[in-house]
N, C-alpha and C positions, 0 to 999 in steps of 0.2 A: 643087718639091714632088714627093714620090713617094708612091705609094699601095701599101700592103701589105694582103693579106687575112689576117685572123686568125680562127682557129677557137676557139670557146668551148664549153664543156660546160655546159648548162643543167640545173640541178637545182631541185627544190622542197624547201625545208627547213622543218621545223616548229620554231618557236621564237618568242622575243619579238621584237616589232617593234623597229626601230632608228631612232635620230634621225639628223639630217643628218651628224653626225660619226661615225656607225657604232656608237654605244654602245647597248646593250640598254635598252629601256624596260620595267623589271620591273613597273611598275604596270599595264601593259596585258596583256590575255590573249594567250597564245601562239596563233599562226596559221601557216598555210602561206604561204611567200613564195619568190619565185624568187631564185636565186643563180647567178652566172656563175663558172665555174672555168676555169683555164688547162689543166687536164688532167681526164681522167675519174676520178671517185672512186667507191668502192664504195657501193652502197645500204646504208642503215642504217634503223633504226626511225624516225629523224627526218630522213632525206634520201633522196630518190629521184631517179634520173636521168631527165630528160625527153627530151633530144636534143641534137644539136650545132647550133650557129648560126655561120655565117660572116658577118663584117662587115669593111668596109674601114676602114682607118685611114690618115689622111693625115699624113705625116711631113714637116716643113719641111726645105728643102734645107740650111739653116744649123743644123740640130739638132746639138748637141754635148752629150753626157751627162757630159763631164769634170767640170764644176763641181759637179754633183750627186753624182757619185761621190766627188770629193775631200771634199765636205761630209760625206757618209755615213762615209767612212773616218776623218775627223777626229773625228766623234762616237763611232765605235767605239773609236778610240784613247783618247779621253777616258774613256769608260766603263771600258775595261780598266785605265787608270791609276788611276781612282777605286777600282775593286775591289782592285787591287794595294795601294794605300795603306791601305784598310780591313783587308786581310788582314795586312799588316805591323804595323799598329797593334794588331790582336788578338793577334798572336804576341808583340809586345813587352809587352803587358799581361800575358799569361800568364807570360812570362819574369820580369817584375818580381815577380809574385806568388810564383813558385817560388823566386826568389833571396831573397825576404823571409822565407821560412820558415827558421827556425834549427833545427839538430839538436843543441842543447845538452842535456846530460844533467845533471840535478840530483844533487848528491852527498849 
């Protein structure tokens, strides 16, 4: 195991509370809640910087991100292929409509 020290930027953000999956709960009133960022972000009317916080993170010796990287790349590839197929289908539909238009002139 190895331990690394990570720095986080703590902000207070005004907004809707979130459920365990991170989705906003719009039926609840907006409140101030803490958020942890990996970089310092500018203050806004709904977010103010509080300070930095360092914490230790333990990384297993056998940690290998390769499988997760491969899965993420496969998902990105599939998304790109789906978008490509939708785009080609849209273009083909437009071509079909254009080619179905006749330019015949009645005499």
